[in-house]
C-alpha positions as CSV (number, residue, x, y, z in Angstrom):
1,X,3.7,-128.3,-12.4
2,X,6.6,-125.4,-12.6
3,X,6.3,-122.8,-10.5
4,X,5.9,-119.3,-11.5
5,X,8.7,-117.6,-9.3
6,X,12.6,-118.0,-8.4
7,X,13.7,-117.8,-4.9
8,X,17.1,-116.6,-4.5
9,X,19.4,-117.3,-2.1
10,X,23.9,-116.9,-1.3
11,X,24.0,-117.9,2.4
12,X,25.8,-120.3,4.3
13,X,22.1,-123.0,4.4
14,X,22.6,-123.2,0.5
15,X,26.3,-123.9,0.6
16,X,24.5,-126.9,3.0
17,X,22.6,-127.8,0.4
18,X,24.7,-127.7,-2.3
19,X,27.9,-129.6,-0.9
20,X,24.9,-132.7,-1.1
21,X,25.0,-132.9,-4.6
22,X,28.7,-131.8,-5.4
23,X,30.5,-134.5,-4.9
24,X,28.1,-137.1,-7.3
25,X,29.3,-134.3,-9.8
26,X,32.6,-134.1,-9.1
27,X,33.4,-131.0,-7.9
28,X,37.1,-130.5,-6.4
29,X,36.8,-126.3,-6.2
30,X,34.6,-124.2,-3.1
31,X,31.3,-124.6,-4.3
32,X,29.5,-120.8,-4.4
33,X,26.1,-121.0,-4.2
34,X,24.1,-118.5,-6.6
35,X,20.4,-119.4,-6.8
36,X,18.4,-121.9,-5.5
37,X,15.5,-122.9,-6.4
38,X,12.4,-125.7,-5.7
39,X,9.6,-126.8,-7.9
40,X,6.3,-126.5,-6.5
41,X,3.3,-129.6,-7.3
42,X,3.6,-132.7,-8.9
43,X,7.5,-133.1,-9.6
44,X,8.1,-132.1,-6.0
45,X,12.3,-131.5,-7.0
46,X,14.4,-129.1,-6.8
47,X,17.3,-127.5,-8.6
48,X,20.3,-125.3,-7.0
49,X,22.6,-123.2,-9.4
50,X,26.3,-124.2,-8.4
51,X,29.6,-122.0,-8.7
52,X,32.6,-125.1,-9.6
53,X,35.9,-122.7,-10.3
54,X,34.7,-120.7,-13.1
55,X,32.0,-122.8,-14.3
56,X,28.7,-123.0,-13.3
57,X,26.5,-126.4,-13.5
58,X,22.2,-126.2,-12.7
59,X,22.1,-129.3,-10.4
60,X,18.3,-131.3,-9.5
61,X,17.0,-133.1,-7.0
62,X,13.8,-135.5,-5.8
63,X,11.8,-137.4,-7.1
64,X,12.7,-139.8,-9.5
65,X,9.3,-139.2,-12.0
66,X,10.0,-135.2,-11.3
67,X,14.0,-135.4,-12.6
68,X,14.1,-138.1,-14.5
69,X,11.4,-136.0,-17.1
70,X,13.3,-132.8,-16.9
71,X,16.6,-135.7,-18.7
72,X,17.8,-135.2,-21.8
73,X,19.9,-138.1,-21.7
74,X,22.4,-140.9,-18.8
75,X,25.4,-140.9,-17.8
76,X,26.6,-144.3,-18.1
77,X,29.5,-145.9,-15.2
78,X,32.4,-145.3,-17.6
79,X,31.4,-141.6,-18.3
80,X,29.2,-141.9,-21.4
81,X,25.7,-140.3,-22.0
82,X,23.2,-141.7,-23.7
83,X,19.9,-140.9,-24.4
84,X,17.6,-141.1,-21.2
85,X,14.8,-142.8,-23.4
86,X,17.0,-146.3,-24.1
87,X,17.5,-146.5,-20.1
88,X,14.4,-145.6,-18.8
89,X,13.2,-148.6,-17.7
90,X,16.4,-149.8,-16.7
91,X,16.2,-146.6,-14.5
92,X,12.8,-147.5,-13.5
93,X,13.4,-150.7,-12.3
94,X,16.5,-149.9,-10.2
95,X,14.7,-147.5,-8.6
96,X,11.4,-149.7,-8.3
97,X,13.8,-152.5,-6.3
98,X,15.8,-149.0,-3.9
99,X,12.1,-148.6,-3.1
100,X,11.2,-152.2,-2.5
101,X,13.5,-152.5,0.3
102,X,12.4,-150.0,1.6
103,X,14.5,-147.1,1.0
104,X,14.1,-143.8,0.0
105,X,15.3,-142.6,-3.1
106,X,15.9,-139.4,-4.8
107,X,17.2,-139.1,-8.7
108,X,20.1,-136.2,-9.0
109,X,20.5,-134.2,-12.2
110,X,21.8,-132.2,-13.8
111,X,24.2,-129.3,-16.7
112,X,26.3,-126.7,-17.6
113,X,24.7,-123.6,-16.9
114,X,28.1,-121.4,-18.1
115,X,26.3,-117.4,-17.8
116,X,23.1,-118.1,-16.1
117,X,23.3,-116.0,-12.8
118,X,19.3,-117.1,-11.8
119,X,17.0,-119.8,-11.9
120,X,14.0,-120.4,-13.4
121,X,11.3,-123.0,-13.9
122,X,12.1,-123.7,-18.4
123,X,15.6,-124.0,-17.2
124,X,15.2,-126.8,-15.2
125,X,15.4,-129.0,-18.7
126,X,17.6,-131.5,-21.4
127,X,19.5,-132.4,-17.9
128,X,21.5,-135.2,-17.3
129,X,20.8,-137.7,-15.0
130,X,23.2,-138.8,-12.8
131,X,21.9,-141.5,-9.9
132,X,20.3,-142.0,-7.4
133,X,20.6,-140.4,-3.5
134,X,19.1,-143.5,-0.9
135,X,18.8,-142.9,2.5
136,X,17.8,-145.8,4.6
137,X,15.7,-144.8,7.7
138,X,14.9,-148.5,9.4
139,X,12.0,-147.7,11.7
140,X,12.7,-149.1,15.9
141,X,13.2,-152.9,16.6
142,X,9.8,-152.6,18.8
143,X,8.1,-150.9,16.3
144,X,5.6,-153.8,15.1
145,X,5.1,-154.9,19.3
146,X,4.1,-151.7,19.9
147,X,1.8,-151.1,16.8
148,X,0.1,-155.0,17.6
149,X,-0.5,-153.5,21.3
150,X,-2.3,-150.4,20.3
151,X,-4.6,-152.7,18.0
152,X,-5.4,-154.9,20.5
153,X,-5.8,-151.7,23.4
154,X,-8.8,-150.9,20.2
155,X,-5.9,-148.3,19.0
156,X,-5.8,-148.2,15.1
157,X,-2.6,-147.0,13.2
158,X,-2.4,-145.8,10.3
159,X,0.6,-144.7,7.6
160,X,0.7,-140.8,6.0
161,X,3.6,-140.4,4.0
162,X,4.7,-138.7,1.1
163,X,7.7,-141.2,0.4
164,X,7.2,-143.7,-2.7
165,X,4.4,-146.7,-2.5
166,X,7.1,-149.2,-2.8
167,X,8.9,-147.6,-0.1
168,X,6.1,-147.4,1.8
169,X,4.3,-150.4,1.4
170,X,7.7,-152.3,2.8
171,X,7.7,-150.2,6.0
172,X,4.5,-150.5,6.4
173,X,5.6,-154.4,6.6
174,X,8.0,-154.2,8.9
175,X,6.4,-152.8,10.9
176,X,3.0,-155.2,10.9
177,X,0.8,-153.2,8.5
178,X,-1.0,-154.7,5.6
179,X,1.0,-153.2,2.9
180,X,-1.9,-154.6,0.3
181,X,-4.7,-152.0,2.3
182,X,-2.3,-148.7,0.3
183,X,-4.2,-145.8,-1.4
184,X,-0.9,-143.3,-3.2
185,X,-2.0,-139.3,-3.2
186,X,-2.8,-139.3,-6.3
187,X,-6.1,-142.2,-5.7
188,X,-6.7,-140.5,-2.7
189,X,-6.9,-136.7,-5.1
190,X,-9.4,-138.6,-7.7
191,X,-11.5,-139.3,-4.6
192,X,-15.0,-137.0,-4.0
193,X,-15.1,-136.3,0.3
194,X,-18.0,-139.2,0.4
195,X,-15.7,-141.5,-1.6
196,X,-12.9,-141.1,0.8
197,X,-14.5,-141.2,3.7
198,X,-15.5,-145.1,2.8
199,X,-12.3,-146.2,1.9
200,X,-10.2,-144.8,4.4
201,X,-11.8,-147.3,7.6
202,X,-9.8,-150.2,5.1
203,X,-6.5,-148.1,4.4
204,X,-3.4,-148.9,6.8
205,X,-1.0,-147.2,4.5
206,X,-1.7,-143.5,2.7
207,X,1.9,-143.0,0.6
208,X,2.6,-140.4,-2.3
209,X,0.7,-137.6,-0.3
210,X,0.4,-134.4,-0.3
211,X,0.4,-131.8,2.8
212,X,-2.6,-130.9,2.0
213,X,-4.0,-134.4,1.2
214,X,-3.5,-134.9,5.4
215,X,-5.8,-133.1,6.1
216,X,-7.9,-134.1,3.9
217,X,-7.3,-137.4,5.5
218,X,-7.5,-136.8,8.5
219,X,-10.5,-135.3,8.0
220,X,-11.8,-137.5,6.4
221,X,-11.1,-140.0,9.4
222,X,-13.1,-137.7,12.1
223,X,-16.6,-138.0,9.0
224,X,-15.8,-141.6,9.5
225,X,-15.9,-141.5,13.7
226,X,-13.2,-141.9,14.5
227,X,-11.3,-140.2,17.1
228,X,-7.7,-139.7,15.2
229,X,-4.6,-138.6,16.2
230,X,-1.8,-137.3,14.2
231,X,1.4,-138.0,15.1
232,X,3.9,-135.2,12.6
233,X,7.1,-133.4,12.9
234,X,7.2,-131.3,10.1
235,X,6.4,-127.7,8.2
236,X,4.1,-130.0,5.8
237,X,2.1,-131.7,8.4
238,X,0.7,-128.8,10.2
239,X,-2.2,-128.0,8.3
240,X,-3.2,-132.3,9.8
241,X,-2.2,-131.4,13.1
242,X,-5.0,-129.2,13.1
243,X,-7.2,-130.8,11.3
244,X,-7.2,-134.1,13.6
245,X,-8.2,-134.5,17.6
246,X,-5.4,-135.0,18.6
247,X,-2.6,-133.4,17.0
248,X,0.8,-135.1,18.4
249,X,4.2,-134.1,17.5
250,X,7.8,-134.5,18.9
251,X,10.4,-132.0,21.7
252,X,13.2,-132.4,17.8
253,X,10.2,-130.8,15.6
254,X,9.9,-127.6,13.9
255,X,8.4,-124.9,16.0
256,X,5.8,-124.9,13.3
257,X,4.5,-127.8,14.1
258,X,5.2,-128.0,18.0
259,X,3.4,-125.2,17.7
260,X,0.4,-126.6,16.6
261,X,0.8,-130.1,18.0
262,X,-1.6,-130.1,20.9
263,X,0.6,-132.4,23.1
264,X,4.3,-132.4,22.3
265,X,6.3,-135.8,23.0
266,X,9.6,-135.4,25.1
267,X,10.3,-138.0,23.7
268,X,9.9,-139.9,19.5
269,X,8.4,-143.0,20.6
270,X,5.4,-145.4,19.9
271,X,6.2,-146.6,23.1
272,X,4.5,-143.3,24.8
273,X,1.4,-142.7,22.8
274,X,0.4,-146.7,23.8
275,X,1.3,-145.9,27.6
276,X,-0.9,-141.6,27.4
277,X,-3.5,-144.2,26.3
278,X,-3.7,-146.3,28.2
279,X,-3.1,-143.8,32.0
280,X,-6.1,-141.7,30.5
281,X,-7.7,-144.4,30.5
282,X,-6.2,-145.3,33.7
283,X,-8.1,-142.0,34.8
284,X,-11.3,-141.6,33.2
285,X,-12.3,-144.9,34.1
286,X,-10.9,-144.3,37.9
287,X,-13.9,-140.8,37.9
288,X,-16.3,-142.6,36.9
289,X,-16.2,-145.1,39.5
290,X,-16.0,-142.2,41.6
291,X,-19.2,-140.8,39.8
292,X,-20.9,-143.6,39.7
293,X,-20.1,-144.6,43.3
294,X,-21.3,-141.2,44.2
295,X,-24.7,-140.9,42.8
296,X,-26.3,-143.8,43.4
297,X,-25.5,-143.5,47.4
298,X,-26.4,-139.7,46.8
299,X,-29.7,-140.6,44.7
300,X,-30.7,-143.5,47.7
301,X,-30.0,-141.6,50.5
302,X,-32.6,-138.9,48.7
303,X,-34.9,-141.4,48.9
304,X,-34.8,-143.5,51.5
305,X,-34.3,-139.7,53.5
306,X,-37.4,-138.5,51.9
307,X,-39.0,-141.4,52.7
308,X,-38.3,-141.8,56.3
309,X,-39.5,-137.8,57.1
310,X,-43.1,-139.2,55.7
311,X,-43.4,-142.1,58.1
312,X,-41.5,-141.3,61.1
313,X,-42.3,-139.0,64.0
314,X,-38.4,-137.2,63.6
315,X,-36.1,-136.9,61.2
316,X,-34.3,-139.3,60.1
317,X,-30.4,-137.6,60.1
318,X,-29.6,-133.6,61.4
319,X,-27.7,-131.9,59.4
320,X,-24.8,-131.7,61.2
321,X,-25.0,-135.6,61.0
322,X,-25.3,-135.4,56.7
323,X,-22.7,-133.3,56.3
324,X,-20.4,-136.1,58.7
325,X,-21.1,-138.8,56.6
326,X,-21.2,-136.6,53.1
327,X,-17.3,-135.8,54.9
328,X,-15.8,-139.6,55.9
329,X,-17.5,-141.2,52.1
330,X,-15.6,-138.8,50.6
331,X,-12.5,-139.7,52.2
332,X,-11.9,-143.5,50.7
333,X,-12.9,-141.4,47.1
334,X,-10.3,-139.1,46.4
335,X,-8.0,-141.6,46.6
336,X,-10.1,-143.3,44.2
337,X,-7.2,-141.6,41.3
338,X,-5.0,-144.5,42.7
339,X,-7.5,-147.8,42.1
340,X,-5.8,-150.5,40.3
341,X,-7.6,-150.7,36.7
342,X,-8.7,-154.6,35.5
343,X,-6.6,-155.1,32.1
344,X,-10.2,-155.7,30.2
345,X,-11.2,-152.3,31.3
346,X,-8.0,-150.4,29.6
347,X,-8.5,-152.9,26.4
348,X,-11.9,-150.4,25.0
349,X,-11.5,-146.6,24.8
350,X,-13.9,-145.6,27.0
351,X,-16.8,-143.0,25.9
352,X,-18.4,-140.7,28.5
353,X,-22.2,-141.6,28.3
354,X,-24.9,-139.4,30.8
355,X,-27.4,-142.5,30.1
356,X,-25.9,-144.9,30.9
357,X,-24.1,-142.8,34.8
358,X,-28.6,-141.9,35.1
359,X,-29.0,-145.9,34.3
360,X,-26.8,-146.7,36.9
361,X,-27.4,-144.7,38.8
362,X,-31.5,-145.4,39.1
363,X,-30.5,-149.2,39.4
364,X,-27.4,-149.0,42.5
365,X,-29.7,-146.0,44.1
366,X,-32.6,-148.9,44.2
367,X,-30.5,-150.8,45.7
368,X,-29.2,-148.6,48.0
369,X,-33.1,-147.3,49.4
370,X,-35.0,-150.7,49.9
371,X,-31.3,-151.4,52.5
372,X,-32.2,-148.1,53.7
373,X,-36.3,-149.2,53.8
374,X,-35.4,-152.2,55.2
375,X,-32.0,-151.0,58.0
376,X,-35.3,-149.1,59.1
377,X,-38.0,-151.3,59.7
378,X,-35.6,-153.8,61.7
379,X,-34.4,-150.3,63.8
380,X,-38.2,-149.6,64.8
381,X,-39.7,-152.6,64.8
382,X,-37.3,-155.0,65.5
383,X,-35.8,-152.1,68.1
384,X,-38.4,-150.2,69.1
385,X,-35.5,-147.4,68.2
386,X,-35.9,-143.2,69.4
387,X,-34.4,-140.9,67.8
388,X,-30.8,-141.1,68.9
389,X,-30.2,-144.9,68.5
390,X,-31.9,-144.6,64.8
391,X,-29.9,-141.3,64.1
392,X,-26.5,-143.6,65.4
393,X,-27.4,-147.2,63.0
394,X,-27.9,-145.1,60.0
395,X,-24.9,-143.2,60.9
396,X,-23.2,-145.7,61.1
397,X,-25.5,-147.8,58.7
398,X,-25.3,-145.5,55.8
399,X,-21.3,-144.6,55.9
400,X,-20.8,-148.4,56.4
401,X,-22.5,-149.3,52.6
402,X,-21.4,-146.7,51.3
403,X,-17.5,-147.6,51.8
404,X,-18.5,-150.8,51.4
405,X,-20.4,-150.1,47.6
406,X,-17.0,-148.8,46.2
407,X,-15.3,-151.6,46.7
408,X,-18.4,-153.8,44.3
409,X,-18.9,-150.7,42.1
410,X,-15.2,-150.1,40.8
411,X,-15.3,-153.2,39.3
412,X,-17.0,-155.4,36.1
413,X,-15.5,-158.4,38.1
414,X,-16.8,-160.1,40.5
415,X,-15.4,-157.4,43.5
416,X,-12.9,-159.9,45.5
417,X,-11.9,-161.0,41.7
418,X,-10.1,-157.5,41.1
419,X,-7.5,-155.9,43.4
420,X,-8.2,-153.4,44.5
421,X,-5.1,-149.7,45.7
422,X,-3.5,-150.4,49.3
423,X,-4.1,-146.3,49.9
424,X,-8.3,-146.9,48.8
425,X,-7.8,-150.3,50.7
426,X,-6.7,-148.2,54.2
427,X,-8.1,-145.2,53.7
428,X,-11.9,-147.0,53.6
429,X,-11.1,-149.5,56.7
430,X,-10.0,-146.1,58.8
431,X,-12.5,-144.5,58.0
432,X,-15.0,-147.6,58.9
433,X,-13.3,-148.0,62.4
434,X,-13.9,-143.7,62.9
435,X,-17.4,-144.5,62.0
436,X,-18.5,-147.2,63.9
437,X,-16.0,-145.6,67.2
438,X,-18.2,-142.1,66.7
439,X,-21.1,-142.7,68.4
440,X,-19.2,-144.2,71.6
441,X,-17.0,-141.4,71.9
442,X,-17.2,-137.8,73.2
443,X,-18.3,-136.2,69.9
444,X,-21.5,-138.7,69.5
445,X,-23.2,-136.4,72.3
446,X,-22.5,-132.4,70.1
447,X,-23.3,-134.6,67.5
448,X,-26.5,-136.6,68.7
449,X,-25.5,-139.7,68.7
450,X,-25.5,-142.4,70.8
451,X,-23.7,-145.9,72.0
452,X,-25.1,-148.8,70.1
453,X,-25.8,-151.9,71.2
454,X,-23.8,-154.8,70.4
455,X,-27.0,-156.8,69.1
456,X,-27.4,-153.6,66.8
457,X,-24.4,-153.6,66.2
458,X,-24.5,-157.3,64.4
459,X,-27.3,-156.8,63.3
460,X,-26.2,-153.1,60.8
461,X,-23.6,-156.1,60.0
462,X,-25.9,-158.7,58.4
463,X,-27.6,-156.1,56.9
464,X,-24.0,-154.2,54.7
465,X,-22.9,-157.4,53.9
466,X,-26.4,-158.4,52.5
467,X,-26.2,-154.8,50.7
468,X,-23.3,-155.7,48.9
469,X,-24.6,-159.3,48.0
470,X,-27.8,-157.7,46.3
471,X,-25.8,-154.7,44.4
472,X,-23.5,-158.0,43.3
473,X,-26.1,-159.5,41.1
474,X,-27.2,-156.1,40.4
475,X,-24.4,-155.5,39.2
476,X,-24.0,-158.2,37.0
477,X,-27.6,-157.2,34.9
478,X,-26.5,-154.1,34.7
479,X,-23.9,-154.8,33.2
480,X,-25.7,-157.9,30.6
481,X,-28.2,-154.7,30.1
482,X,-26.5,-151.7,29.3
483,X,-23.5,-152.2,28.4
484,X,-22.1,-155.5,27.1
485,X,-18.3,-156.0,25.9
486,X,-18.1,-154.9,22.4
487,X,-16.1,-156.6,20.6
488,X,-13.2,-154.1,18.5
489,X,-14.0,-153.1,15.3
490,X,-12.8,-156.0,12.4
491,X,-9.9,-153.0,10.7
492,X,-9.0,-152.8,14.8
493,X,-8.8,-156.5,16.2
494,X,-7.4,-157.8,13.2
495,X,-4.5,-154.8,13.3
496,X,-4.2,-153.3,9.7
497,X,-4.2,-150.3,10.4
């Protein structure tokens, strides 16, 4: 489709643009650009009006189909001209052969235009096809390995490009994408939204697409239920960057792309994205660890406190003691951000599930309350504990069990098969020692606590160990019922896109 207007420039930028094509028409004099015209729509071509000495020519470059369609003849290697119809098949075969090698191929044509001072759509006619411009932009050596690692992490990769389908398929194959799962822009444009939404899941490569089509593809992926990140660095990527859940660009991109992106990478490398995905999942997983342990412990303590208040002739804990329990148990909680994460927890994209958190709170909080009640019974029935002794023992038991359960709930594995961070271990051990020492310290009297007999300390240690074992068993059953490990979606598992 021809453009309806032309834009004219006389600038150094246009001089450089024309210089790219000048060597193909054997210009020996400095080239003065007197006009530039870009066709819009399907032809995908750009024309410049250049002056070589006293002669003026139109030089056109662009997509092969768009250029050859406005040529009436073609130049032979010996300089002679033949009718374009006689060599079009040969040119097409040559174009396809070059594209199949992964080259980006442009056609170049020109004709004399003496007396012409401006360009219009009608001037793009009766040109002589001069040859091809080929560009090789090979993928990075580690691109295929990175894409495989992304697929293993549950992140599918698709290529969306304006390059022709042959070149796109070749490059896609080099990086491990399924070159057979390809849709051309014309095919996408012919689909309605519902059909496109069905097809995008099984498509690895989108080729020959326009900027608007890129945006439509991203929107279709989101309608298909996928969370979409789009990486682009050109002006025509801006609509797709806006449409994606996360628009990603690079520091060397044009300003429009960087402004449209949510994230700007300082390094143009897919591995940076892989590292970012892993770090994000690690942060999310560690956050969930804190939520699990805190909600479970607080819910269990709330039930225990309510029941104890009903059956005991005194308050089970004083306000200051409750605050101190929270303070001591939260210090190791602040180090969860440094905790290591099991590799399998990084293999799936985690999602926030309030129902799952609520279920864990009820299950593990209930287990905590059972052992609190066991502690109450042992202290009141077995040791006839008064208010001070009872509060001191429950103070120690509350902190000890909350510190211990953190190591159980921080992993889906058996807790002894998952290595926590050193800072988490060190802070937990330190707070455990401090907790046991407080009833024996000068702080005990102001806090309403008292020294604990060795036999009570031994019983509390036993109850804590039983609590850890019970929570571990409850964890196995809980994850088996509420959150079994789900396989990756087929299109991700096979790494096809």
